[in-house]
DRENDO-1510 file (C-alpha; in Angstrom, 1 decimal, always signed):
<recs>
REC; n; res; u; v; w
REC; 1; MET; -3.4; +161.2; +225.7 .
REC; 2; SER; -6.1; +159.2; +227.0 .
REC; 3; PHE; -9.7; +159.1; +226.4 .
REC; 4; SER; -10.4; +160.1; +229.9 .
REC; 5; GLN; -8.3; +163.2; +229.6 .
REC; 6; VAL; -10.1; +164.2; +226.5 .
REC; 7; LEU; -13.4; +164.6; +228.3 .
REC; 8; LEU; -11.7; +166.0; +231.5 .
REC; 9; ILE; -10.3; +168.8; +228.9 .
REC; 10; LEU; -13.8; +169.1; +227.2 .
REC; 11; ARG; -15.0; +169.2; +230.3 .
REC; 12; ALA; -12.7; +172.0; +231.9 .
REC; 13; ARG; -13.2; +174.3; +228.2 .
REC; 14; TRP; -16.7; +173.2; +227.4 .
REC; 15; ARG; -17.5; +177.2; +227.1 .
REC; 16; ILE; -14.9; +177.0; +224.1 .
REC; 17; VAL; -16.5; +174.3; +222.5 .
REC; 18; PHE; -19.9; +174.9; +222.7 .
REC; 19; GLY; -19.5; +178.7; +221.7 .
REC; 20; ILE; -17.4; +177.3; +218.3 .
REC; 21; PHE; -20.3; +175.2; +217.8 .
REC; 22; ALA; -22.8; +177.5; +218.0 .
REC; 23; ILE; -21.3; +180.1; +216.0 .
REC; 24; VAL; -20.2; +177.1; +213.3 .
REC; 25; THR; -24.0; +175.9; +213.2 .
REC; 26; VAL; -25.4; +179.5; +213.0 .
REC; 27; VAL; -23.7; +180.4; +210.3 .
REC; 28; ALA; -24.4; +177.1; +208.7 .
REC; 29; VAL; -27.6; +178.4; +208.7 .
REC; 30; VAL; -27.5; +181.7; +207.8 .
REC; 31; LEU; -25.5; +180.4; +204.6 .
REC; 32; ALA; -28.6; +177.8; +203.9 .
REC; 33; LEU; -31.1; +180.9; +204.0 .
REC; 34; VAL; -28.9; +183.7; +202.2 .
REC; 35; LEU; -27.4; +181.5; +199.9 .
REC; 36; PRO; -29.4; +182.3; +196.3 .
REC; 37; LYS; -31.7; +178.9; +195.6 .
REC; 38; GLN; -30.9; +176.9; +193.0 .
REC; 39; TYR; -33.3; +175.1; +190.6 .
REC; 40; THR; -32.6; +171.8; +188.8 .
REC; 41; ALA; -34.2; +170.6; +185.5 .
REC; 42; VAL; -34.0; +167.4; +184.2 .
REC; 43; ALA; -34.5; +166.0; +180.7 .
REC; 44; SER; -34.4; +162.3; +179.5 .
REC; 45; VAL; -33.2; +160.2; +176.1 .
REC; 46; VAL; -33.8; +157.0; +175.5 .
REC; 47; ILE; -30.9; +154.9; +173.6 .
REC; 48; ASP; -32.4; +152.3; +171.4 .
REC; 49; THR; -28.9; +149.4; +170.8 .
REC; 50; LYS; -30.6; +147.4; +168.9 .
REC; 51; THR; -29.0; +144.3; +171.2 .
REC; 52; ASP; -29.1; +140.6; +169.6 .
REC; 53; PRO; -31.5; +138.8; +171.2 .
REC; 54; LEU; -30.1; +135.7; +170.5 .
REC; 55; ALA; -26.7; +136.6; +172.5 .
REC; 56; ALA; -25.8; +136.0; +176.3 .
REC; 57; THR; -27.8; +138.4; +178.7 .
REC; 58; GLY; -24.5; +138.9; +180.5 .
REC; 59; ASN; -22.5; +140.1; +177.1 .
REC; 60; SER; -26.1; +141.8; +176.2 .
REC; 61; ASP; -25.9; +144.0; +179.3 .
REC; 62; GLN; -22.2; +144.5; +179.1 .
REC; 63; VAL; -22.7; +145.6; +175.4 .
REC; 64; LEU; -25.5; +148.0; +176.5 .
REC; 65; SER; -23.6; +149.9; +179.3 .
REC; 66; SER; -20.4; +150.3; +177.6 .
REC; 67; TYR; -22.9; +152.1; +174.4 .
REC; 68; VAL; -24.5; +153.8; +177.2 .
REC; 69; SER; -21.5; +155.0; +178.9 .
REC; 70; THR; -19.9; +155.9; +175.4 .
REC; 71; GLN; -23.2; +158.1; +174.6 .
REC; 72; GLU; -22.6; +159.9; +178.1 .
REC; 73; GLU; -19.1; +160.8; +177.1 .
REC; 74; VAL; -20.5; +162.2; +174.3 .
REC; 75; ILE; -23.3; +164.0; +176.0 .
REC; 76; ALA; -21.0; +165.4; +178.5 .
REC; 77; SER; -18.4; +166.9; +175.7 .
REC; 78; VAL; -17.6; +170.3; +174.9 .
REC; 79; ARG; -18.9; +169.8; +171.5 .
REC; 80; VAL; -22.8; +169.0; +172.8 .
REC; 81; ALA; -22.0; +171.7; +175.2 .
REC; 82; GLN; -21.1; +174.4; +172.5 .
REC; 83; ARG; -24.0; +173.8; +170.6 .
REC; 84; ALA; -26.7; +173.8; +173.6 .
REC; 85; VAL; -24.7; +177.4; +174.6 .
REC; 86; LYS; -25.5; +178.7; +171.0 .
REC; 87; ALA; -28.9; +177.2; +170.7 .
REC; 88; ALA; -30.0; +178.9; +174.5 .
REC; 89; LYS; -28.2; +181.9; +172.9 .
REC; 90; LEU; -26.1; +182.2; +176.6 .
REC; 91; ASP; -22.9; +183.6; +174.1 .
REC; 92; GLN; -25.6; +186.5; +173.6 .
REC; 93; MET; -26.4; +187.5; +177.2 .
REC; 94; PRO; -24.3; +190.5; +178.5 .
REC; 95; LYS; -23.4; +189.2; +181.9 .
REC; 96; PHE; -21.7; +186.3; +180.2 .
REC; 97; GLN; -20.0; +188.2; +178.0 .
REC; 98; SER; -18.6; +190.5; +180.7 .
REC; 99; ALA; -17.5; +187.4; +183.0 .
REC; 100; TRP; -15.7; +186.0; +179.5 .
REC; 101; ARG; -14.0; +189.1; +178.8 .
REC; 102; SER; -12.7; +190.0; +182.4 .
REC; 103; GLU; -11.2; +186.0; +183.0 .
REC; 104; THR; -9.8; +185.4; +179.3 .
REC; 105; HIS; -9.2; +189.0; +178.6 .
REC; 106; GLY; -11.3; +188.5; +174.9 .
REC; 107; GLN; -8.9; +185.7; +174.0 .
REC; 108; GLY; -10.6; +182.3; +172.5 .
REC; 109; GLU; -14.6; +181.7; +172.0 .
REC; 110; ILE; -17.1; +182.5; +174.4 .
REC; 111; SER; -19.0; +179.3; +173.6 .
REC; 112; ILE; -16.4; +177.1; +174.2 .
REC; 113; TRP; -15.9; +179.1; +177.4 .
REC; 114; LEU; -19.1; +178.7; +178.7 .
REC; 115; ALA; -19.6; +175.3; +177.3 .
REC; 116; GLU; -16.8; +174.4; +179.5 .
REC; 117; HIS; -17.8; +176.5; +182.5 .
REC; 118; LEU; -21.4; +174.4; +182.4 .
REC; 119; LEU; -19.9; +171.0; +182.0 .
REC; 120; GLU; -17.4; +172.2; +185.1 .
REC; 121; LYS; -20.5; +173.2; +187.5 .
REC; 122; LYS; -24.2; +173.2; +185.8 .
REC; 123; VAL; -24.8; +170.1; +184.1 .
REC; 124; VAL; -24.6; +166.5; +185.6 .
REC; 125; VAL; -24.7; +163.3; +183.0 .
REC; 126; THR; -26.2; +160.3; +184.5 .
REC; 127; ALA; -27.6; +156.9; +183.3 .
REC; 128; ALA; -30.7; +156.3; +185.0 .
REC; 129; GLY; -29.9; +152.8; +185.4 .
REC; 130; GLN; -26.4; +152.9; +186.0 .
REC; 131; ASN; -27.2; +152.1; +189.6 .
REC; 132; LYS; -29.1; +149.0; +188.8 .
REC; 133; THR; -28.4; +145.5; +188.7 .
REC; 134; VAL; -29.7; +145.7; +184.6 .
REC; 135; ALA; -28.0; +148.2; +183.1 .
REC; 136; GLY; -30.9; +150.9; +181.5 .
REC; 137; ASN; -31.0; +152.8; +178.3 .
REC; 138; VAL; -32.0; +156.2; +179.6 .
REC; 139; ILE; -29.8; +159.1; +180.0 .
REC; 140; ASN; -30.8; +162.0; +182.6 .
REC; 141; ILE; -29.0; +165.7; +181.4 .
REC; 142; SER; -29.6; +167.7; +185.0 .
REC; 143; VAL; -29.0; +171.5; +184.7 .
REC; 144; ILE; -28.5; +173.4; +187.9 .
REC; 145; TRP; -29.3; +177.0; +187.9 .
REC; 146; SER; -30.7; +179.8; +189.6 .
REC; 147; ASP; -33.0; +180.6; +187.1 .
REC; 148; PRO; -35.8; +178.0; +186.8 .
REC; 149; HIS; -36.8; +179.0; +183.1 .
REC; 150; MET; -33.2; +179.0; +182.2 .
REC; 151; ALA; -32.8; +175.6; +183.7 .
REC; 152; ALA; -35.5; +173.4; +181.3 .
REC; 153; THR; -34.5; +175.9; +178.5 .
REC; 154; LEU; -30.7; +174.7; +178.9 .
REC; 155; ALA; -31.5; +171.2; +179.6 .
REC; 156; ASN; -33.9; +171.0; +176.7 .
REC; 157; ALA; -31.2; +172.8; +174.7 .
REC; 158; PHE; -28.3; +170.3; +175.6 .
REC; 159; ALA; -31.2; +167.1; +174.7 .
REC; 160; GLN; -31.8; +168.7; +171.6 .
REC; 161; ALA; -27.9; +169.1; +170.8 .
REC; 162; ALA; -27.0; +165.5; +172.2 .
REC; 163; ILE; -29.5; +164.4; +169.3 .
REC; 164; GLU; -28.5; +166.4; +166.9 .
REC; 165; THR; -24.7; +165.6; +167.5 .
REC; 166; ASP; -25.4; +162.3; +167.5 .
REC; 167; ILE; -27.0; +162.3; +164.0 .
REC; 168; GLU; -23.6; +164.0; +163.0 .
REC; 169; LEU; -21.9; +161.7; +164.6 .
REC; 170; LYS; -23.3; +159.0; +162.1 .
REC; 171; ILE; -23.6; +161.7; +158.9 .
REC; 172; GLU; -19.9; +162.9; +158.9 .
REC; 173; PRO; -18.0; +159.3; +158.7 .
REC; 174; ALA; -20.2; +158.5; +155.9 .
REC; 175; LYS; -20.0; +161.8; +154.3 .
REC; 176; GLN; -16.2; +161.2; +154.5 .
REC; 177; TYR; -16.3; +157.6; +153.1 .
REC; 178; ALA; -18.6; +158.7; +150.5 .
REC; 179; GLY; -16.0; +161.4; +149.7 .
REC; 180; TRP; -13.3; +159.0; +149.4 .
REC; 181; PHE; -15.1; +156.5; +147.5 .
REC; 182; ASP; -16.0; +159.3; +144.9 .
REC; 183; GLN; -12.0; +160.0; +144.7 .
REC; 184; ARG; -11.4; +156.3; +144.5 .
REC; 185; SER; -13.9; +155.6; +142.0 .
REC; 186; ARG; -12.6; +158.6; +139.7 .
REC; 187; ALA; -9.3; +156.9; +139.5 .
REC; 188; LEU; -10.7; +153.3; +139.0 .
REC; 189; ARG; -12.6; +154.8; +136.3 .
REC; 190; ALA; -9.5; +156.7; +134.6 .
REC; 191; ASP; -7.5; +153.0; +135.3 .
REC; 192; LEU; -10.4; +151.2; +133.8 .
REC; 193; GLU; -10.5; +153.6; +130.7 .
REC; 194; ALA; -6.6; +153.3; +130.2 .
REC; 195; LYS; -6.8; +149.4; +130.4 .
REC; 196; GLN; -9.6; +148.9; +128.0 .
REC; 197; LYS; -7.6; +151.5; +125.5 .
REC; 198; ARG; -4.5; +149.3; +125.8 .
REC; 199; LEU; -6.3; +145.9; +125.3 .
REC; 200; SER; -8.1; +147.3; +122.2 .
REC; 201; ASP; -4.6; +148.7; +120.8 .
REC; 202; PHE; -3.3; +145.5; +121.3 .
REC; 203; GLN; -6.2; +143.4; +119.9 .
REC; 204; SER; -5.9; +145.7; +116.8 .
REC; 205; GLU; -2.2; +145.2; +116.3 .
REC; 206; THR; -2.4; +141.5; +116.6 .
REC; 207; GLY; -5.9; +140.9; +115.1 .
REC; 208; ILE; -7.1; +139.0; +118.4 .
REC; 209; VAL; -10.5; +139.2; +119.6 .
REC; 210; ALA; -12.2; +137.9; +122.9 .
REC; 211; THR; -13.8; +135.2; +120.6 .
REC; 212; ASP; -10.9; +134.4; +118.1 .
REC; 213; GLU; -10.8; +130.8; +116.5 .
REC; 214; LYS; -7.5; +131.9; +114.9 .
REC; 215; LEU; -5.4; +129.5; +117.5 .
REC; 216; ASP; -7.5; +126.7; +117.1 .
REC; 217; LEU; -7.2; +126.7; +113.3 .
REC; 218; GLU; -3.4; +127.2; +113.6 .
REC; 219; ASN; -3.1; +124.4; +115.8 .
REC; 220; ALA; -5.3; +122.5; +113.4 .
REC; 221; ARG; -2.5; +123.0; +110.7 .
REC; 222; LEU; +0.0; +122.4; +113.2 .
REC; 223; ALA; -1.2; +118.9; +113.7 .
REC; 224; GLU; -2.0; +118.5; +109.9 .
REC; 225; LEU; +1.4; +119.2; +109.4 .
REC; 226; SER; +2.8; +117.4; +111.7 .
REC; 227; THR; +0.8; +114.3; +110.1 .
REC; 228; GLN; +1.8; +115.2; +106.2 .
REC; 229; LEU; +5.3; +115.1; +107.6 .
REC; 230; VAL; +4.9; +111.4; +109.1 .
REC; 231; VAL; +3.7; +110.9; +105.7 .
REC; 232; THR; +6.3; +112.3; +103.7 .
REC; 233; GLN; +9.0; +110.4; +105.7 .
REC; 234; GLY; +7.2; +107.1; +105.1 .
REC; 235; LEU; +7.5; +108.0; +101.5 .
REC; 236; ARG; +10.8; +109.4; +101.6 .
REC; 237; GLN; +12.4; +106.2; +103.5 .
REC; 238; ASP; +10.5; +104.1; +101.1 .
REC; 239; SER; +11.4; +105.4; +97.7 .
REC; 240; GLN; +15.0; +105.4; +99.2 .
REC; 241; SER; +14.7; +102.2; +100.4 .
REC; 242; ARG; +13.9; +101.1; +96.6 .
REC; 243; GLN; +16.4; +103.3; +95.2 .
REC; 244; ARG; +18.8; +101.3; +97.1 .
REC; 245; GLN; +17.5; +98.4; +95.4 .
REC; 246; THR; +18.5; +99.5; +92.1 .
REC; 247; SER; +22.4; +98.6; +92.3 .
REC; 248; GLY; +21.6; +94.9; +92.1 .
REC; 249; ASP; +19.1; +93.7; +89.5 .
REC; 250; ASN; +16.5; +96.5; +88.0 .
REC; 251; GLU; +14.3; +93.9; +86.5 .
REC; 252; SER; +13.7; +92.6; +89.4 .
REC; 253; LEU; +12.0; +96.1; +90.9 .
REC; 254; PRO; +8.4; +96.2; +91.9 .
REC; 255; GLU; +8.2; +99.3; +89.3 .
REC; 256; VAL; +9.9; +97.1; +86.9 .
REC; 257; LEU; +8.1; +94.4; +86.8 .
REC; 258; GLN; +4.7; +96.2; +87.2 .
REC; 259; SER; +5.7; +98.4; +84.0 .
REC; 260; PRO; +3.0; +97.3; +81.3 .
REC; 261; VAL; +5.6; +98.8; +78.6 .
REC; 262; ILE; +8.3; +96.7; +79.6 .
REC; 263; ALA; +5.9; +93.4; +80.2 .
REC; 264; LYS; +4.4; +94.5; +76.4 .
REC; 265; LEU; +8.5; +94.5; +75.6 .
REC; 266; LYS; +9.2; +91.2; +77.1 .
REC; 267; ASP; +6.1; +89.6; +75.7 .
REC; 268; ASP; +7.5; +91.1; +72.1 .
REC; 269; LEU; +10.8; +90.0; +73.1 .
REC; 270; SER; +9.3; +86.2; +73.7 .
REC; 271; ASP; +7.9; +86.3; +70.6 .
REC; 272; VAL; +10.9; +87.2; +68.6 .
REC; 273; GLU; +13.2; +85.0; +70.3 .
REC; 274; ALA; +10.8; +82.1; +69.4 .
REC; 275; ARG; +10.3; +83.1; +66.0 .
REC; 276; GLN; +14.7; +83.6; +66.0 .
REC; 277; ALA; +14.9; +80.0; +67.1 .
REC; 278; GLU; +12.3; +78.8; +64.8 .
REC; 279; ILE; +14.2; +80.5; +61.7 .
REC; 280; ALA; +17.5; +79.3; +63.3 .
REC; 281; GLY; +16.2; +75.6; +63.1 .
REC; 282; ARG; +14.8; +75.7; +59.7 .
REC; 283; LEU; +16.7; +78.4; +57.4 .
REC; 284; GLY; +20.1; +78.7; +59.7 .
REC; 285; LYS; +21.8; +81.5; +61.5 .
REC; 286; ASN; +22.9; +82.7; +58.3 .
REC; 287; HIS; +19.5; +83.4; +56.7 .
REC; 288; PRO; +18.9; +87.0; +56.4 .
REC; 289; ASP; +15.2; +86.2; +58.7 .
REC; 290; TYR; +17.7; +85.3; +61.5 .
REC; 291; GLN; +19.6; +88.0; +60.8 .
REC; 292; ALA; +16.9; +90.2; +61.5 .
REC; 293; ALA; +15.3; +88.5; +64.2 .
REC; 294; VAL; +18.5; +88.9; +66.3 .
REC; 295; ALA; +18.7; +92.5; +65.2 .
REC; 296; GLU; +14.7; +92.5; +66.7 .
REC; 297; VAL; +15.5; +90.8; +69.5 .
REC; 298; THR; +18.6; +93.0; +70.2 .
REC; 299; ASN; +16.4; +96.0; +69.8 .
REC; 300; LEU; +13.8; +94.6; +72.1 .
REC; 301; ARG; +16.2; +93.6; +74.4 .
REC; 302; ALA; +17.9; +97.6; +74.7 .
REC; 303; ARG; +14.3; +98.8; +74.9 .
REC; 304; ILE; +13.6; +97.3; +77.9 .
REC; 305; ALA; +16.9; +98.1; +79.3 .
REC; 306; GLN; +15.9; +102.0; +78.7 .
REC; 307; GLU; +12.7; +101.7; +80.2 .
REC; 308; SER; +14.1; +99.9; +82.9 .
REC; 309; SER; +16.7; +102.9; +83.5 .
REC; 310; LYS; +13.8; +105.1; +83.0 .
REC; 311; ILE; +11.8; +103.8; +86.2 .
REC; 312; VAL; +15.0; +103.3; +88.2 .
REC; 313; GLU; +15.8; +107.1; +87.3 .
REC; 314; SER; +12.5; +108.2; +88.2 .
REC; 315; LEU; +12.8; +106.4; +91.2 .
REC; 316; SER; +15.6; +108.4; +92.1 .
REC; 317; SER; +14.0; +111.4; +91.2 .
REC; 318; ASN; +10.9; +110.7; +93.3 .
REC; 319; THR; +13.3; +110.1; +96.2 .
REC; 320; GLN; +14.5; +113.5; +95.7 .
REC; 321; VAL; +10.9; +114.7; +95.4 .
REC; 322; ASN; +10.1; +113.1; +98.6 .
REC; 323; VAL; +13.3; +114.8; +100.6 .
REC; 324; ARG; +12.7; +117.9; +99.2 .
REC; 325; ARG; +8.5; +117.7; +100.1 .
REC; 326; GLU; +10.2; +116.2; +103.6 .
REC; 327; ASN; +12.1; +119.1; +104.3 .
REC; 328; ASP; +9.4; +121.5; +102.8 .
REC; 329; VAL; +7.0; +120.3; +105.2 .
REC; 330; ARG; +9.6; +120.1; +108.0 .
REC; 331; LEU; +10.1; +123.7; +107.6 .
REC; 332; ALA; +6.4; +124.5; +107.3 .
REC; 333; LEU; +5.8; +122.8; +110.4 .
REC; 334; GLU; +9.0; +124.8; +112.5 .
REC; 335; GLN; +7.4; +127.9; +110.9 .
REC; 336; GLN; +3.9; +126.9; +112.4 .
REC; 337; LYS; +5.2; +126.0; +115.5 .
REC; 338; LYS; +6.4; +129.3; +115.8 .
REC; 339; ARG; +3.3; +130.7; +114.8 .
REC; 340; VAL; +1.6; +129.1; +117.0 .
REC; 341; LEU; +3.8; +130.0; +120.2 .
REC; 342; GLU; +3.6; +133.8; +119.1 .
REC; 343; LEU; -0.5; +133.1; +118.7 .
REC; 344; LYS; -0.2; +131.9; +122.3 .
REC; 345; HIS; +2.0; +134.4; +123.2 .
REC; 346; GLN; -0.5; +137.4; +122.2 .
REC; 347; HIS; -3.2; +135.2; +123.5 .
REC; 348; ASP; -1.5; +135.1; +127.3 .
REC; 349; GLU; -1.3; +138.8; +127.0 .
REC; 350; ALA; -4.5; +139.6; +125.8 .
REC; 351; ALA; -5.8; +137.4; +128.5 .
REC; 352; VAL; -3.3; +139.2; +131.2 .
REC; 353; LEU; -5.0; +142.9; +129.6 .
REC; 354; GLN; -8.4; +141.7; +129.8 .
REC; 355; ASN; -8.4; +140.1; +133.5 .
REC; 356; ASP; -6.6; +143.7; +134.1 .
REC; 357; VAL; -9.8; +145.2; +132.7 .
REC; 358; THR; -11.8; +142.4; +134.9 .
REC; 359; THR; -10.3; +143.0; +138.0 .
REC; 360; VAL; -10.3; +146.9; +137.7 .
REC; 361; GLN; -14.0; +147.1; +136.5 .
REC; 362; ARG; -14.9; +144.6; +139.3 .
REC; 363; ASP; -13.1; +147.0; +142.2 .
REC; 364; LEU; -15.2; +149.8; +140.6 .
REC; 365; ASP; -18.7; +148.0; +140.9 .
REC; 366; ALA; -17.4; +147.5; +144.9 .
REC; 367; VAL; -16.2; +151.1; +145.4 .
REC; 368; SER; -19.5; +152.5; +143.2 .
REC; 369; GLN; -21.8; +150.3; +145.3 .
REC; 370; ARG; -20.0; +151.4; +149.0 .
REC; 371; PHE; -20.1; +154.8; +147.1 .
REC; 372; ALA; -24.0; +154.5; +146.7 .
REC; 373; GLN; -24.2; +153.0; +150.3 .
REC; 374; SER; -22.0; +155.8; +151.9 .
REC; 375; SER; -24.3; +158.5; +149.9 .
REC; 376; LEU; -27.4; +157.5; +151.3 .
REC; 377; GLU; -26.0; +157.1; +154.8 .
REC; 378; SER; -24.5; +160.8; +154.8 .
REC; 379; GLN; -28.0; +162.0; +154.0 .
REC; 380; ALA; -30.0; +159.9; +156.7 .
REC; 381; GLN; -31.3; +162.2; +159.4 .
REC; 382; GLN; -32.2; +159.2; +162.0 .
REC; 383; THR; -30.4; +158.2; +165.1 .
REC; 384; ASN; -31.2; +155.5; +168.0 .
REC; 385; MET; -31.3; +158.8; +170.3 .
REC; 386; VAL; -34.7; +160.1; +171.0 .
REC; 387; LEU; -36.0; +162.5; +173.2 .
REC; 388; LEU; -37.8; +160.5; +176.1 .
REC; 389; SER; -39.1; +163.5; +178.2 .
REC; 390; THR; -38.1; +167.2; +178.3 .
REC; 391; ALA; -37.6; +169.2; +181.0 .
REC; 392; THR; -40.2; +171.4; +182.9 .
REC; 393; GLU; -39.8; +174.7; +185.2 .
REC; 394; PRO; -39.0; +173.1; +188.4 .
REC; 395; PHE; -41.4; +174.8; +191.4 .
REC; 396; THR; -39.4; +174.2; +194.4 .
REC; 397; PRO; -35.3; +174.5; +194.8 .
REC; 398; SER; -32.9; +171.7; +194.9 .
REC; 399; GLY; -30.8; +174.0; +196.9 .
REC; 400; PRO; -29.3; +175.0; +199.1 .
REC; 401; LYS; -31.0; +172.5; +201.6 .
REC; 402; LEU; -31.1; +174.0; +205.1 .
REC; 403; LEU; -31.3; +170.2; +206.8 .
REC; 404; LEU; -28.1; +169.5; +204.8 .
REC; 405; PHE; -26.5; +172.7; +205.9 .
REC; 406; LEU; -27.7; +172.5; +209.3 .
REC; 407; VAL; -26.4; +168.9; +209.6 .
REC; 408; ALA; -23.3; +169.7; +208.3 .
REC; 409; GLY; -22.8; +172.7; +210.5 .
REC; 410; LEU; -23.4; +170.8; +213.8 .
REC; 411; PHE; -20.7; +168.3; +212.2 .
REC; 412; ILE; -18.5; +170.6; +211.5 .
REC; 413; GLY; -19.1; +172.8; +214.6 .
REC; 414; SER; -18.5; +169.9; +216.9 .
REC; 415; ALA; -14.8; +168.6; +215.1 .
REC; 416; VAL; -13.7; +172.2; +215.2 .
REC; 417; GLY; -15.1; +173.1; +218.9 .
REC; 418; ILE; -13.5; +169.7; +219.7 .
REC; 419; ALA; -10.4; +170.2; +217.6 .
REC; 420; SER; -10.0; +174.0; +219.3 .
REC; 421; ALA; -10.2; +172.7; +222.9 .
REC; 422; LEU; -7.2; +170.3; +222.2 .
REC; 423; LEU; -5.5; +172.7; +220.8 .
REC; 424; ILE; -5.6; +175.3; +223.2 .
REC; 425; GLU; -4.7; +172.7; +225.6 .
REC; 426; LEU; -1.8; +171.7; +224.1 .
REC; 427; ARG; -0.7; +175.2; +224.4 .
REC; 428; ASP; -1.8; +175.9; +228.1 .
REC; 429; PRO; -1.6; +172.3; +229.5 .
REC; 430; ARG; -3.1; +171.9; +232.9 .
REC; 431; VAL; -2.9; +169.0; +235.4 .
REC; 432; ARG; -6.7; +167.2; +235.5 .
REC; 433; ASP; -6.3; +164.2; +237.4 .
REC; 434; GLU; -4.2; +162.6; +240.2 .
REC; 435; ASN; -2.2; +160.2; +237.4 .
REC; 436; GLU; -0.6; +163.3; +235.4 .
REC; 437; LEU; +0.5; +164.6; +238.8 .
REC; 438; LEU; +1.9; +161.3; +239.5 .
REC; 439; GLN; +3.8; +161.5; +235.9 .
REC; 440; LEU; +4.8; +164.8; +236.3 .
REC; 441; VAL; +6.5; +164.7; +239.6 .
REC; 442; GLY; +6.9; +161.3; +240.3 .
REC; 443; VAL; +6.2; +161.0; +243.5 .
REC; 444; PRO; +3.0; +159.5; +245.2 .
REC; 445; MET; +0.2; +161.8; +246.2 .
REC; 446; LEU; -0.5; +161.8; +250.0 .
REC; 447; VAL; -3.4; +164.1; +250.0 .
REC; 448; ARG; -6.2; +166.1; +248.0 .
REC; 449; ILE; -7.6; +169.4; +248.8 .
REC; 450; GLY; -11.1; +170.0; +247.7 .
REC; 451; SER; -12.3; +172.9; +245.5 .
REC; 452; VAL; -11.8; +176.3; +247.3 .
REC; 453; LYS; -13.3; +179.5; +246.4 .
REC; 454; LEU; -11.9; +182.7; +246.8 .
REC; 455; ARG; -12.9; +186.0; +247.2 .
REC; 456; LYS; -11.7; +189.0; +245.5 .
REC; 457; LEU; -9.6; +191.6; +246.8 .
REC; 458; GLY; -10.9; +194.4; +248.5 .
REC; 459; SER; -14.4; +192.8; +249.3 .
REC; 460; GLY; -12.9; +192.6; +253.1 .
REC; 461; ASN; -11.3; +189.8; +255.1 .
REC; 462; PRO; -11.8; +186.5; +254.0 .
REC; 463; ALA; -13.5; +184.3; +255.9 .
REC; 464; PRO; -11.5; +181.2; +256.3 .
REC; 465; VAL; -12.9; +178.2; +254.7 .
REC; 466; ALA; -11.7; +174.8; +256.1 .
REC; 467; PRO; -10.7; +172.5; +253.3 .
REC; 468; ARG; -11.8; +169.2; +252.6 .
REC; 469; LEU; -9.5; +167.2; +252.9 .
REC; 470; SER; -9.1; +163.4; +251.5 .
REC; 471; HIS; -6.4; +161.1; +252.1 .
REC; 472; SER; -4.7; +158.4; +249.6 .
REC; 473; GLY; -3.2; +155.5; +250.3 .
REC; 474; ILE; +0.5; +155.1; +250.8 .
</recs>
């Protein structure tokens, strides 16, 4: 169907189009006049985002826009709406109670039902700067109601409920954190007491305290025993070396040579031998004095041998003493090593226990600090959302708008009228021009008869009307 055909159809059925157009337009105007008037009250809140002044502009605007969008969603939540319903006492009004019972049969809470109804049909939450290039931090709360006083009351109730809910959203996590930190601090305090008792019991059993110097004393004693062992080993080796020299000439031993008794006996022996030689030369070897000198020399030599044997025996005894002393010192050294190792192990255990106590104490201090901070935050009543302007009772209705209904009626009436004419044409098609006739019969048109007016039957003999002929080219 071409545009020219559509125009011919509308021209032929203009009465239908105009009739429907007029009816729809009149209905729209009547609805605008008959429908109850609606009033819109607006309350505004401002959000203090406290963005970083050193941050880039794009990032600050993005953070501001995201934060304001989040606050919009919070204000438009059922929680805020339910609080506003209770503040405005809508749930106590009989008309709403009857509507709630008829729709839900008394199931659920009326405040939640009213909150959902308000958010769906009556309340609009928008950011004041959402259509601007720079993000704004003002949020408008618009309430549409048939009563201007109720619209203003409900808008202010929504704004106050949004502020109170924002405070609760900040306080509730702080209270939860405070409760968790309190439980954690109690557990850490009990753990600290248990670890401190364990450390005290261990120190009491082992005699180790935090400033214990016993390990230093035991280490010093260990070093002293090590020195004594080295000295004793040297004495033992020296005595053993001297003892091995006794298997040869005992008189060449330093102890024998340095003995004053043997030296005196040797001096006496020299004197007696000299006197013996003198007596032998003067009186002869058979003289009693010579025999007495010989006996005295033999006696002195026996005494020298006896004293030398005593010195040799003392060297052997000294070697045995040194060996025993070395064994005793070595045993004491081994015991001291075990004692030092045991003390080190005890000190390590004490250090581990002390470290556990220190760690738990540090954790307890951190948790106590966070608990105090969360407790203060849970008691705060400040928020970054402030009421900017309260809603007042509107004097002029915001709807229904007569001009808007009139424009809508004109547009809808035109569309419905044109559509109706086309639908009627489709159900009862007519031939409107030569092209349609040519397409319908498939032969060229020879002549076209103009319009002929016919009289109604019974009005007499009709007068002949000469038709106007127009020839078409073949």
